[in-house]
C-alpha positions in Angstrom: 0.8 5.6 -1.9 3.2 4.5 0.3 4.2 2.0 -2.3 5.1 4.8 -5.1 6.6 7.3 -2.8 8.7 5.1 -1.7 10.0 3.3 -5.3 10.2 6.9 -6.9 12.5 7.8 -3.5 14.9 5.0 -3.9 14.7 5.4 -8.0 16.0 9.3 -7.0 18.6 7.7 -4.7 19.2 5.2 -6.7 19.8 8.0 -10.2 21.2 10.8 -8.7 23.7 7.7 -6.7 25.4 5.7 -9.5 26.4 9.5 -11.2 27.5 11.0 -8.5 30.4 7.5 -7.9 30.9 7.6 -11.5 31.8 11.4 -11.7 33.8 11.1 -8.2 35.7 8.0 -9.9 36.1 10.4 -13.1 37.5 13.0 -10.5 39.4 11.6 -8.4 41.3 10.2 -12.2 41.5 13.3 -13.3 43.5 14.6 -10.2 45.6 11.3 -10.4 46.2 12.2 -13.6 47.0 15.8 -13.0 49.6 14.9 -9.8 51.8 12.5 -11.9 51.6 14.7 -14.8 52.9 17.5 -11.8 55.4 15.0 -10.7 56.3 13.9 -14.3 57.8 17.9 -14.3 59.7 17.6 -12.0 61.2 13.8 -11.8 62.3 15.2 -14.9 64.6 17.8 -13.1 65.9 14.7 -10.6 67.5 13.0 -13.6 69.0 16.7 -14.6 70.4 17.0 -10.6 71.2 13.6 -10.5 73.7 13.1 -13.9 74.8 16.2 -12.7 76.9 14.2 -9.8 78.0 12.6 -12.7 81.7 13.1 -12.8 84.5 12.4 -15.2 87.9 10.8 -13.9 91.1 9.2 -15.6 89.4 5.6 -15.1 85.9 7.2 -16.6 83.3 8.4 -15.4 82.4 8.4 -11.1 79.7 9.1 -9.2 80.4 12.1 -7.0 77.9 11.2 -3.8 78.2 14.8 -2.5 76.7 16.2 -4.6 73.3 14.6 -4.8 70.8 15.6 -2.4 70.8 14.3 0.8 67.0 12.4 0.1 69.2 9.3 -1.9 71.3 9.2 1.3 68.5 8.2 4.3 67.3 5.0 4.2 64.1 3.9 2.0 63.2 8.0 3.0 61.2 7.9 -0.7 62.9 9.0 -3.0 65.2 6.6 -5.6 67.8 6.8 -9.1 69.6 4.3 -10.8 72.0 5.2 -13.7 73.3 2.8 -15.7 76.0 3.6 -18.0 77.8 0.8 -20.1 79.9 0.0 -18.0 78.9 0.5 -14.7 76.1 1.0 -12.6 74.8 3.2 -9.1 72.1 3.3 -7.2 71.4 5.0 -4.5 71.6 4.3 -0.9 68.2 5.1 0.1 67.3 1.9 -1.6 69.7 0.4 1.0 69.3 -3.3 -0.4 66.7 -3.3 -2.0 66.1 -2.9 -5.9 62.6 -1.8 -8.2 62.2 -2.6 -11.6 63.1 0.1 -14.0 60.6 1.0 -17.2 61.8 0.0 -20.8 59.8 3.6 -22.2 61.4 6.3 -21.6 59.8 9.4 -19.8 57.0 8.4 -16.7 55.8 5.2 -16.5 51.8 4.8 -16.5 52.5 1.3 -13.9 53.3 2.2 -10.8 55.9 -0.5 -8.8 56.7 -1.9 -5.9 59.3 -0.4 -3.4 60.8 -1.2 -0.2 57.9 -0.9 2.6 54.9 -1.8 0.8 55.6 1.2 -1.2 54.9 2.2 -4.2 56.7 4.1 -7.0 56.6 6.2 -9.7 59.2 5.9 -12.5 60.6 8.5 -14.4 63.5 7.6 -17.5 65.9 9.7 -19.3 68.5 9.0 -22.2 71.5 11.2 -22.3 75.0 11.1 -23.9 78.3 11.9 -21.7 81.6 11.5 -23.0 79.9 10.0 -25.4 78.4 7.4 -23.9 74.8 6.9 -23.6 73.2 7.2 -20.1 70.2 6.1 -18.5 68.7 7.7 -15.7 66.2 6.5 -14.3 64.5 8.6 -10.7 61.4 7.4 -8.6 59.2 8.5 -5.9 56.7 6.8 -3.1 53.3 7.4 -4.6 51.5 5.9 -1.8 50.8 9.1 0.6 49.1 10.2 -2.8 47.1 7.4 -3.4 46.4 7.2 0.8 45.3 10.9 -0.3 43.4 9.9 -3.3 41.7 7.2 -1.2 40.6 9.2 2.1 39.4 11.9 -0.9 36.9 8.8 -2.3 35.4 7.7 0.6 34.9 11.3 2.5 33.9 12.3 -0.4 31.1 9.6 -1.1 30.2 9.7 3.1 29.4 13.4 2.0 27.6 12.4 -1.1 25.5 9.9 0.7 24.2 12.4 3.3 23.9 14.8 0.6 21.5 12.0 -0.8 19.6 10.9 2.6 18.8 14.5 3.1 17.5 14.6 -0.5 15.1 11.4 -0.4 13.8 12.7 3.5 13.1 16.1 1.8 11.8 13.7 -1.6 9.8 12.4 0.8 8.0 14.9 2.3 6.8 16.7 -1.2 6.2 13.6 -2.3 3.7 13.0 0.5 2.3 16.4 -0.6 2.1 16.2 -3.8 -0.3 12.7 -3.4 -2.2 13.9 0.0 -5.2 15.2 -3.0 -4.7 11.7 -4.0 -5.1 10.9 -0.6 -8.0 12.9 0.1 -9.8 11.2 -3.3 -8.8 7.5 -2.0 -10.4 8.6 1.8 -13.5 9.9 -0.1 -14.1 7.0 -2.0 -13.7 4.8 1.3 -16.4 6.6 2.6 -18.3 6.4 -0.5 -18.4 2.3 -0.8 -19.2 2.4 2.9 -22.1 5.0 2.3 -20.9 8.2 4.4 -20.3 10.5 1.2 -23.0 10.5 -1.9 -20.3 12.3 -4.5 -17.1 13.0 -4.3 -15.8 16.7 -3.7 -15.0 18.2 -6.5 -12.5 21.1 -5.3 -9.4 19.0 -5.7 -6.1 19.6 -7.3 -6.3 20.3 -11.6 -5.3 17.2 -12.7 -7.6 15.1 -10.7 -10.9 17.2 -11.3 -11.2 14.8 -14.5 -11.7 11.9 -12.1 -13.1 13.5 -9.6 -16.0 14.0 -12.9 -16.2 10.9 -13.9 -16.7 8.5 -10.7 -19.8 11.5 -9.7 -21.0 11.1 -13.9 -21.3 7.3 -13.8 -22.1 7.3 -10.2 -25.2 9.7 -10.8 -25.5 7.0 -13.7 -25.3 3.9 -11.6 -28.4 5.2 -9.5 -30.7 6.1 -12.4 -30.7 2.6 -13.3 -30.8 1.6 -9.8 -33.4 3.3 -9.6 -35.5 2.0 -13.0 -34.3 -1.8 -11.8 -36.2 -1.1 -8.3 -39.6 0.3 -9.8 -39.2 -2.1 -12.8 -39.1 -5.2 -10.8 -41.3 -3.4 -7.5 -43.4 -3.0 -11.6 -43.4 -7.1 -12.0 -44.1 -8.1 -8.5 -48.1 -6.1 -8.9 -48.2 -7.5 -12.6 -47.6 -10.5 -10.5 -49.5 -10.6 -7.9 -52.5 -9.8 -9.0 -52.6 -12.9 -11.9 -51.2 -16.0 -9.4 -54.1 -14.6 -7.1 -57.0 -15.1 -9.4 -55.7 -18.1 -10.4 -55.4 -19.4 -6.4 -58.7 -18.5 -6.6 -60.0 -19.4 -9.5 -58.0 -23.4 -8.2 -60.4 -22.6 -5.2 -63.9 -22.1 -7.1 -64.1 -23.8 -9.8 -61.3 -27.2 -9.7 -62.4 -27.9 -5.6 -65.8 -28.9 -7.1 -64.6 -30.6 -9.9 -61.1 -32.2 -8.7 -60.5 -31.0 -4.2 -56.9 -33.2 -4.8 -56.5 -31.3 -8.3 -57.2 -28.2 -6.4 -54.9 -28.9 -3.7 -51.9 -29.2 -5.4 -52.6 -26.5 -7.7 -53.2 -24.3 -5.2 -50.1 -25.4 -3.9 -47.8 -25.3 -7.1 -49.2 -21.8 -7.0 -48.2 -20.8 -3.8 -44.1 -22.5 -4.5 -44.9 -20.6 -8.3 -45.1 -17.7 -5.4 -42.9 -17.8 -2.5 -40.1 -18.3 -5.4 -41.3 -15.7 -7.1 -41.3 -13.6 -4.0 -37.5 -14.4 -3.4 -36.9 -14.1 -6.4 -37.9 -10.5 -6.4 -36.4 -9.9 -3.3 -32.3 -11.0 -3.9 -32.6 -8.9 -7.2 -34.0 -5.9 -5.7 -32.1 -6.5 -2.3 -29.1 -6.7 -5.3 -30.3 -3.3 -6.7 -30.0 -1.0 -3.3 -26.2 -1.4 -2.7 -26.0 2.8 -3.3 -24.8 5.4 -1.0 -27.9 7.6 -1.4 -30.2 5.4 0.3 -28.2 4.0 3.1 -28.6 2.8 6.3 -27.6 5.1 9.4 -28.7 3.9 12.8 -28.3 7.0 14.2 -30.8 8.8 13.1 -33.6 6.1 11.5 -33.7 4.0 14.1 -35.8 6.3 17.1 -38.0 7.9 14.2 -38.4 3.9 13.8 -39.0 3.5 17.7 -41.2 6.4 17.5 -43.9 5.3 15.1 -44.0 1.8 17.1 -44.9 3.4 20.3 -47.4 5.9 18.6 -48.9 2.5 17.2 -49.1 0.7 19.9 -50.7 3.0 22.2 -49.7 1.3 25.7 -47.4 0.9 28.3 -44.9 -0.6 26.8 -41.3 0.8 26.9 -39.2 0.4 23.6 -34.8 0.7 24.7 -31.4 1.0 23.4 -28.8 -0.9 24.0 -25.7 -0.1 23.5 -24.8 3.3 21.6 -26.4 3.1 17.2 -23.2 2.7 13.9 -23.4 5.7 12.2 -23.7 4.4 9.4 -24.0 1.1 7.5 -23.3 0.2 4.0 -26.8 -1.3 4.2 -29.6 0.1 2.0 -32.2 1.9 4.8 -36.1 0.7 3.4 -35.2 -2.7 3.5 -33.2 -2.6 7.3 -36.7 -0.6 8.0 -38.6 -3.1 7.1 -36.7 -6.2 8.9 -36.8 -3.6 12.5 -40.1 -2.6 11.5 -41.1 -6.3 11.7 -39.1 -7.6 14.1 -40.1 -4.6 16.7 -43.9 -4.8 15.7 -44.2 -8.7 16.7 -41.9 -7.7 20.2 -44.6 -5.2 20.1 -48.1 -7.9 20.2 -46.0 -9.9 22.4 -44.4 -7.9 25.2 -45.5 -7.4 28.7 -44.0 -4.1 29.1 -40.5 -3.7 27.7 -38.8 -4.4 24.4 -35.2 -3.6 24.0 -33.1 -3.4 20.6 -29.5 -3.7 19.8 -27.2 -3.3 16.8 -23.1 -4.3 17.2 -21.1 -3.4 14.5 -19.0 -7.0 14.4 -16.2 -6.5 12.1 -18.0 -7.3 8.4 -20.7 -8.7 10.9 -24.2 -6.6 11.8 -25.6 -8.0 15.1 -29.4 -7.5 15.3 -30.7 -8.3 18.2 -34.8 -7.5 19.4 -35.4 -9.2 23.4 -39.2 -9.2 24.8 -40.2 -10.1 28.0 -43.5 -11.7 26.7 -44.6 -16.0 26.6 -41.4 -16.9 24.2 -41.7 -19.5 22.1 -41.7 -22.7 22.0 -38.1 -24.0 20.7 -40.5 -26.7 19.0 -42.7 -23.8 17.1 -40.1 -21.5 16.8 -39.9 -22.9 12.4 -43.5 -22.8 12.9 -43.9 -18.8 12.8 -41.3 -18.4 10.4 -43.8 -20.0 7.8 -45.6 -17.9 5.8 -48.8 -16.4 8.1 -48.3 -18.6 10.5 -49.7 -17.7 14.4 -50.1 -19.3 17.0 -52.3 -17.1 18.6 -54.9 -15.8 17.2 -56.3 -13.2 19.5 -53.0 -11.1 18.1 -53.8 -9.2 15.6 -52.0 -9.2 12.3 -51.4 -11.4 9.0 -48.9 -14.3 10.8 -45.8 -12.1 8.1 -43.7 -10.8 10.1 -40.8 -13.1 10.4 -41.6 -14.5 7.6 -40.8 -11.8 5.5 -38.0 -11.0 8.1 -36.6 -14.6 7.1 -36.9 -14.4 3.6 -34.8 -10.8 3.0 -32.4 -12.0 5.8 -31.4 -15.4 3.6 -31.6 -12.9 0.5 -28.7 -10.9 2.2 -27.2 -14.0 2.5 -27.6 -14.1 6.6 -29.2 -15.9 9.8 -32.4 -15.4 11.9 -32.6 -17.4 14.7 -35.0 -17.4 17.9 -33.6 -18.3 21.1 -34.9 -18.1 24.8 -34.2 -14.9 26.3 -32.3 -15.5 30.1 -35.1 -13.2 31.6 -38.2 -14.6 30.6 -39.0 -13.9 26.3 -38.1 -13.9 23.0 -34.9 -13.5 21.9 -35.0 -12.7 18.0 -30.9 -12.6 16.7 -30.0 -11.4 13.3 -27.0 -11.9 11.7 -26.0 -9.8 8.3 -23.3 -9.1 6.5 -21.7 -6.1 5.6 -21.0 -5.3 1.8 -17.3 -4.2 1.6 -16.1 -4.5 5.3 -13.7 -7.7 4.1 -11.4 -5.6 2.3 
């Protein structure tokens, strides 16, 4: 959004600055031309007044300087003339000891020439006849003050225009931010949607965005239906495979055992590996199909309910505690998380003397689950054994011995990590690290 607003602001600034500068340059050029045209008429009259200072004498034409304007008598006054006749050449005393180049064409010269003290001279040439003699009168005026005025005007106009553009750009940025606010709201809702904090986008949006929001909601609904069908199909497949595999294992134990114990053991082992492979594959597929917002894990709501259920199931003097603050929502499938937590806590409750503590911490892109009990713990040499299917270290404790193995399979399917450690205060510390989908974006 910011990039779009910045690009629009820069585009507007440039699109207005360039035409403004061109318009300013055109206006200055037009003013210059108008000023020169006005001065041309004045200089033409000056040639007539200078010509009037020529008088006839016994020796021909001579210049009566008393008849000239006093500005031509003052040195470097900025007003100069040059009179050229076949017999003589006069120039104004204001030129002092400098010269200026006379224009070749009659009328106002288009070019400026250097004058005394870095003056810029605007020249006008006129032809006259007096006493049957051709006379050329050239008058010049310092045009530097006008050029300086134009330069100051151009600089001031440019500064004023840039200041105006800055104000317009600021106003435009405000309007752009206001105009893009619905897009930012949709973006925030999409982020909430990805994190599982909402199931659909709000339909109360700008008219231009309504088709997009409706299409996203429709797409989400289609994905939800497809994933539900996938989960149901995976469940049906799991149940469909479970029974034939169980029948084959029973037959291998009853029929093949009498025929060939070695063959029966090998056949049973292969069936067990097949069953475990199918279960893991189905678990991964089910987990991959469970990343929709409608059934996301909400620890602040789901964990207390789970603890109350376990408290009733283990009807004894047992304290189930939560350490720290539970996250409000996580982008993980609710049923999977309840199964993981349920098995971890149920296993801890079976062995704990009086206290089981649960902690859920969101660390950047990882969810850290810690379950601690004050039971007898597990020796390091036996920890891999209890993760195997159906293995129990103490047969007196009721159960199938599948809890930690199920958790291990599910954590592995999520790409996480399960570790068993000693609790510093005595007992077992089980820690699970689960990557959070989309948290790295």
